[in-house]
C-alpha positions in Angstrom: 26.2 -61.4 -0.9 26.0 -57.8 -1.9 25.7 -56.2 2.1 28.4 -58.4 3.0 30.4 -57.0 -0.2 29.5 -53.4 0.6 30.2 -53.9 4.0 33.5 -55.4 3.6 34.7 -53.0 1.2 34.2 -50.1 3.7 35.5 -52.2 6.2 38.8 -53.0 3.7 39.3 -49.2 2.5 39.3 -47.7 6.2 41.4 -50.5 7.6 44.1 -50.9 4.3 44.5 -46.9 5.1 44.4 -46.9 9.2 47.1 -49.7 8.5 49.7 -48.1 6.2 49.2 -44.9 8.4 50.5 -47.3 11.2 52.7 -49.1 9.6 54.2 -45.8 8.3 54.9 -44.3 11.7 55.6 -47.4 13.2 58.0 -47.9 10.8 59.2 -43.5 11.6 59.4 -44.6 15.3 61.7 -48.0 14.8 64.3 -45.5 12.7 63.6 -43.2 15.7 64.0 -44.9 18.6 66.5 -48.1 17.5 66.4 -51.5 18.5 66.2 -51.5 21.8 63.8 -48.3 23.1 61.3 -50.0 19.7 62.0 -53.3 21.9 60.3 -51.6 25.4 58.1 -49.8 23.5 56.8 -53.0 21.5 56.2 -54.8 24.7 54.4 -52.1 25.7 52.2 -52.6 22.9 51.8 -56.0 23.6 50.6 -55.8 27.1 48.3 -53.3 25.8 47.0 -55.0 23.3 46.0 -58.2 26.1 44.7 -55.6 28.3 42.3 -54.3 25.8 40.9 -57.7 25.3 39.9 -57.9 28.9 37.6 -55.4 28.2 35.6 -57.2 25.8 36.2 -61.0 27.1 34.1 -61.8 24.7 31.3 -59.9 25.1 31.7 -58.5 21.2 30.7 -62.5 19.7 27.4 -62.6 22.5 26.7 -59.0 21.5 26.8 -60.0 17.6 25.1 -63.7 18.5 21.9 -62.4 20.0 21.7 -59.6 18.1 21.2 -61.6 15.0 19.2 -64.0 15.9 16.2 -62.7 14.4 14.7 -59.4 13.1 12.4 -59.1 16.8 16.1 -58.8 19.4 15.7 -55.7 21.7 18.9 -53.8 21.0 18.2 -50.9 23.7 18.5 -54.0 26.5 21.6 -55.8 24.5 23.3 -52.4 24.6 22.7 -51.4 27.4 24.1 -55.0 29.3 27.1 -54.8 26.9 28.0 -51.4 28.2 27.8 -52.1 31.8 29.6 -55.3 31.5 32.7 -53.3 29.4 32.6 -50.8 32.6 33.4 -53.4 35.0 35.3 -55.1 32.9 37.6 -52.4 32.3 37.6 -51.4 36.5 38.7 -54.9 37.0 41.3 -55.2 34.6 43.0 -52.1 35.5 43.6 -53.2 39.3 45.0 -56.9 37.8 47.5 -55.0 35.0 49.1 -52.8 38.1 49.4 -56.5 40.1 51.2 -58.2 37.3 53.4 -55.4 36.1 54.5 -55.1 39.6 55.6 -58.3 39.9 57.1 -59.3 36.4 58.9 -56.0 36.1 61.2 -54.8 37.9 62.7 -51.1 35.7 61.0 -48.2 36.8 61.4 -46.7 32.7 59.8 -49.9 31.8 57.1 -50.0 34.0 56.4 -46.4 33.5 56.5 -46.5 29.5 53.5 -49.6 29.8 51.2 -47.7 32.1 51.5 -45.0 30.3 50.3 -46.2 27.3 47.9 -48.9 29.0 45.5 -47.2 31.3 44.3 -45.3 28.5 44.4 -48.2 26.1 41.9 -50.0 28.5 39.6 -47.2 28.4 39.6 -46.5 24.6 39.5 -50.0 24.1 36.0 -50.2 25.9 34.4 -47.2 24.6 35.6 -48.2 20.9 33.8 -52.2 21.7 30.5 -51.0 22.5 30.0 -49.1 19.1 32.3 -50.9 16.7 30.4 -54.2 18.3 27.1 -52.2 17.5 27.5 -51.2 14.5 29.0 -54.6 13.4 25.8 -56.4 14.2 23.5 -54.3 12.0 25.7 -54.3 9.3 26.3 -50.7 9.2 29.7 -51.4 9.0 31.2 -47.7 7.7 30.5 -46.3 11.1 32.6 -49.7 12.3 35.3 -48.4 9.9 35.1 -44.3 11.0 35.9 -45.5 14.3 38.6 -47.7 13.7 39.8 -44.7 11.1 39.2 -41.9 13.1 41.4 -43.6 15.8 43.9 -44.3 13.5 44.4 -41.2 11.7 44.9 -39.5 15.2 47.6 -41.7 16.6 49.6 -41.8 13.2 49.6 -37.6 13.5 50.2 -37.5 17.1 52.8 -39.4 16.6 54.1 -37.4 13.8 54.4 -34.5 15.5 55.8 -36.8 18.3 58.8 -37.3 15.9 58.9 -34.0 14.9 59.8 -32.5 17.8 61.1 -35.1 19.2 59.6 -36.7 22.1 60.6 -39.0 24.4 59.5 -42.5 24.6 57.5 -42.3 27.6 55.1 -39.3 26.2 55.4 -41.5 22.9 53.9 -44.4 24.4 51.4 -41.8 26.2 50.2 -41.1 22.5 49.2 -44.4 21.5 47.0 -44.7 24.4 45.7 -41.4 23.7 44.6 -41.9 20.4 42.4 -45.4 21.9 40.6 -42.8 24.0 39.6 -40.4 21.8 38.4 -43.2 19.4 36.5 -44.6 22.1 35.2 -40.9 23.0 33.7 -41.0 19.3 32.5 -44.0 19.7 30.4 -43.1 22.2 29.4 -39.9 20.7 28.3 -42.1 17.7 26.2 -44.8 19.3 24.7 -42.4 21.7 22.6 -41.2 18.8 21.3 -44.3 17.2 20.4 -46.0 21.0 20.3 -45.4 24.2 23.4 -46.8 26.4 22.5 -47.3 29.8 18.6 -48.5 29.8 18.0 -52.5 30.0 19.9 -55.8 30.7 20.2 -58.9 28.5 21.6 -62.1 30.7 21.6 -64.4 27.2 25.0 -61.9 26.8 26.4 -64.0 29.6 25.7 -67.3 28.1 28.6 -69.3 26.6 30.6 -66.3 27.9 33.4 -68.4 29.4 33.7 -70.0 25.9 34.3 -67.2 24.4 36.2 -65.4 26.6 39.3 -67.7 26.3 38.9 -68.6 22.9 39.3 -64.8 21.9 42.1 -64.2 24.9 43.9 -66.9 23.4 43.5 -65.3 19.8 44.8 -62.5 21.5 47.7 -63.7 23.3 49.3 -65.8 21.0 50.2 -62.7 18.9 51.8 -61.2 21.7 53.4 -64.7 22.8 57.0 -64.3 21.3 57.4 -60.5 22.0 56.9 -61.3 25.7 58.7 -64.1 25.9 61.5 -63.0 24.6 62.1 -60.2 26.6 62.5 -62.9 28.9 65.0 -65.0 27.4 67.0 -63.0 25.1 67.3 -58.9 25.4 65.5 -55.4 24.2 67.6 -55.4 21.2 66.5 -58.6 20.3 63.1 -57.8 20.8 63.3 -54.6 18.7 64.9 -56.5 15.7 62.1 -59.6 16.2 59.2 -56.4 16.8 60.6 -54.6 13.7 60.1 -57.9 11.2 56.7 -58.8 13.0 54.9 -55.4 13.0 54.3 -55.3 8.8 52.7 -59.1 8.6 51.1 -58.1 12.4 49.7 -55.2 10.6 48.9 -57.2 7.2 47.2 -59.8 8.5 44.5 -57.5 9.7 43.1 -56.5 6.5 41.8 -60.3 5.8 40.8 -60.3 9.0 38.6 -57.2 8.2 37.1 -59.0 5.8 35.9 -61.9 8.1 34.5 -59.6 10.1 31.6 -58.7 7.1 31.3 -62.9 6.8 30.4 -62.9 10.6 27.0 -61.5 11.7 25.8 -64.3 8.2 27.8 -66.9 9.0 26.2 -66.5 12.2 22.9 -66.4 10.8 23.1 -69.7 8.8 24.8 -71.3 12.1 21.9 -70.5 14.4 19.7 -71.5 11.9 21.2 -74.4 10.7 21.1 -73.9 7.3 24.7 -75.8 7.1 25.0 -75.7 3.1 24.8 -72.0 2.8 27.5 -72.0 5.9 29.8 -74.0 4.2 29.4 -72.1 0.9 30.0 -68.9 2.7 33.5 -70.1 4.8 34.9 -71.1 1.1 34.0 -67.5 -0.1 35.4 -66.0 2.8 38.6 -68.6 2.2 39.2 -67.8 -1.3 38.7 -64.3 -0.9 41.2 -63.7 2.1 43.6 -66.2 0.6 44.0 -63.9 -2.1 44.5 -60.8 -0.2 46.9 -62.7 2.0 49.1 -63.8 -1.4 49.0 -60.5 -2.1 50.5 -59.3 0.7 52.9 -61.6 1.4 54.5 -61.4 -2.2 56.5 -58.4 -2.3 57.8 -59.2 1.0 58.8 -63.0 0.1 60.3 -61.4 -2.9 62.2 -58.0 -1.9 62.9 -58.4 1.6 66.2 -56.7 1.8 65.1 -54.1 -0.7 62.1 -53.2 1.4 63.5 -53.2 4.9 66.3 -51.0 3.5 63.7 -48.3 2.1 61.3 -48.8 5.0 63.8 -48.7 8.2 67.4 -48.2 6.7 70.5 -50.0 6.1 71.2 -50.5 10.3 68.2 -52.7 10.1 69.3 -55.2 7.4 69.5 -58.4 10.4 65.6 -57.9 9.8 65.6 -58.8 6.7 66.1 -62.7 6.9 63.4 -62.0 9.7 60.8 -61.1 7.8 60.7 -62.9 5.3 60.1 -65.6 7.5 57.2 -63.9 9.5 55.3 -62.9 6.2 54.2 -66.8 5.8 51.9 -65.6 8.5 49.9 -63.6 6.8 48.9 -66.3 4.0 48.5 -68.7 7.3 46.1 -66.7 9.0 44.1 -66.1 5.6 42.4 -70.0 6.0 43.1 -69.8 9.9 40.4 -67.1 9.9 37.7 -69.0 7.7 38.3 -72.1 9.7 38.1 -70.6 12.6 34.9 -68.7 12.5 33.4 -72.0 10.4 33.5 -73.2 14.4 32.1 -70.6 16.2 29.4 -69.8 14.4 28.1 -73.5 14.3 28.2 -73.3 18.0 31.4 -75.1 18.5 33.9 -72.5 20.4 34.9 -75.7 22.8 36.3 -77.1 20.2 38.2 -73.6 18.9 39.0 -72.9 22.3 40.6 -76.5 22.8 42.9 -76.2 19.6 43.8 -72.2 21.0 44.5 -73.8 24.2 47.1 -76.9 22.6 48.3 -74.0 20.5 49.3 -71.3 22.9 51.2 -74.3 24.8 53.4 -74.9 21.5 53.4 -71.5 21.1 55.5 -71.1 24.8 57.6 -74.1 24.4 58.8 -72.7 20.6 59.4 -69.2 21.6 61.4 -70.2 24.9 63.9 -73.0 23.5 63.7 -71.1 19.8 64.2 -67.7 21.0 66.9 -68.8 23.6 69.2 -70.9 21.2 68.4 -68.3 17.8 67.3 -65.5 19.5 64.9 -63.1 17.1 65.1 -65.8 14.3 64.1 -67.8 16.7 61.2 -66.0 17.6 60.3 -65.5 13.3 60.4 -69.9 13.1 58.1 -70.1 15.9 55.6 -67.4 14.9 55.0 -70.0 12.1 55.3 -72.9 13.5 52.1 -71.6 15.8 50.3 -71.0 13.1 50.9 -74.3 11.5 50.0 -75.9 14.3 46.9 -73.5 15.0 46.2 -74.4 11.0 46.5 -78.5 11.6 44.2 -78.1 14.4 41.2 -76.4 13.1 40.9 -78.7 10.7 40.8 -81.4 12.4 38.3 -80.2 14.5 36.3 -79.5 12.1 35.3 -82.1 10.7 34.4 -83.2 6.7 33.7 -79.0 6.5 37.4 -78.4 7.7 38.9 -80.5 4.6 36.1 -78.8 2.6 36.9 -75.2 3.0 40.8 -75.9 3.0 40.8 -77.9 -0.3 38.6 -75.4 -2.2 38.8 -72.3 -0.5 42.7 -72.6 0.0 44.6 -75.0 -1.5 44.2 -73.6 -5.2 44.6 -70.6 -4.8 48.4 -71.7 -2.5 48.9 -73.5 -5.9 49.0 -70.4 -8.0 51.0 -68.3 -5.1 54.2 -71.2 -5.6 54.1 -70.6 -9.1 54.1 -67.0 -9.0 56.9 -66.9 -6.6 58.6 -69.6 -8.7 58.5 -67.6 -11.1 59.3 -64.7 -9.5 62.6 -66.2 -8.0 63.3 -66.8 -11.6 62.6 -63.4 -12.8 63.8 -60.9 -9.6 66.6 -59.8 -10.0 66.0 -58.6 -13.6 63.1 -56.0 -12.4 63.4 -53.4 -10.3 61.6 -54.7 -6.8 59.1 -51.6 -6.6 58.2 -52.7 -10.2 58.4 -56.3 -9.4 56.7 -56.4 -6.5 53.3 -54.6 -8.0 54.1 -57.1 -11.5 53.9 -60.4 -9.5 50.9 -58.9 -7.0 48.9 -58.1 -10.6 49.8 -61.7 -12.3 48.5 -63.6 -9.1 45.7 -62.1 -8.8 45.4 -62.3 -12.8 45.8 -66.0 -12.6 43.6 -66.6 -9.8 40.5 -65.0 -11.4 41.1 -66.5 -14.3 41.2 -70.1 -12.8 38.4 -69.1 -10.4 34.7 -68.7 -11.6 33.1 -68.4 -8.5 35.4 -65.3 -7.1 34.9 -64.0 -10.9 31.8 -64.2 -11.0 31.2 -62.4 -8.2 33.2 -59.6 -8.4 31.5 -59.1 -11.8 28.0 -59.6 -9.7 29.2 -56.5 -7.6 30.2 -54.2 -10.0 27.0 -54.7 -11.9 25.3 -53.5 -9.0 27.1 -50.5 -8.2 26.9 -49.2 -11.6 23.1 -50.2 -11.2 22.5 -48.4 -8.1 24.3 -45.1 -9.8 22.1 -45.3 -12.8 19.3 -45.3 -10.5 20.3 -42.7 -8.9 20.5 -40.8 -12.2 
């Protein structure tokens, strides 16, 4: 458990820094470009995310599964096979992407922005994934954190330079892609010092890959569906408004996802060894931890959305405030959906997870199309909440008894506390400065959760004592 907490701390700390930098630069870019051009940039980012996933195709899951089976696994052959498959997938994705973009988009300016961002991202994502997955599998996640942090810092720094020197949208889009490429080179450099990249092959990487591919693809596509469909039923200005509101939660809910990554190898080990009681207990701890973080991130934007939008984006983006108060609910729902989905995957029920994701994708397409067409950006905001609720229901139903237990013991108690704090916040928020209130209500939420949850409180105390013991041992 201490190793999980240590790895979670590495990933969480680095990603908080990176996400904050990413959020800050995204906000500055939005203010600089305006709603229309920011809508184009957001579309390119959505396509880049999907294209980047296709260089993985579920390989990270099968790699971690094989690498954590036992202590005698041949990591050289696994890494060699992983590297070769990533290269093949990257080439195929590059060709298919060009065909799709040429068919779907006629505006040369839009296509130029997409190409300048996506192609460097494909190469960078492939190389980053090789290193990050290896270090996650061997539970040396300070290296995974370092890879992701460097890429994020490079992105933020170069974009700020772009805003200072007033670079055009195409050049800014290329900078996004270039930062991923730079992170990829660094990932390969770190990995090459640990293990050979080119030797060996392991066919087990392909075992059950299709189910992981489909499941992972659906996970990647779902957050991008609203942006892609809104562009077809409204205009880039509405896409820009929606994207500005959605950008904050989409960055924030990756933070609980980072914590999930630290639990993932351990859950896989318990699942592979059929230690289902330990697996359930670990999934509940994961859910408690993630919903605690999710609640902390939701509270400020639920209670003070108008103030945050005015501070971050400016008065001319005030339309986004109502959207933000809706889409931030996604963060809370994601914080329980992660553990439920991981519980299925790590017990070998990837097919069930894939089926749930497929049904949710159908719901997403219909919701985004009809709600977006009727209500523009507001429809998109409502759609993303419906999508996450649909996913939650499906994951609980297909996880049988464990799904209900994870929901009940890992989420419902934290949800009740959160609702109490929200009610308290609604009563008192007008009497407290928004910045002070944001911090105050988050601290109240954390305090109440830790007071009422003995297990989380004990884990926190044990981790603090372990760190203190290590410090004294070194002395």
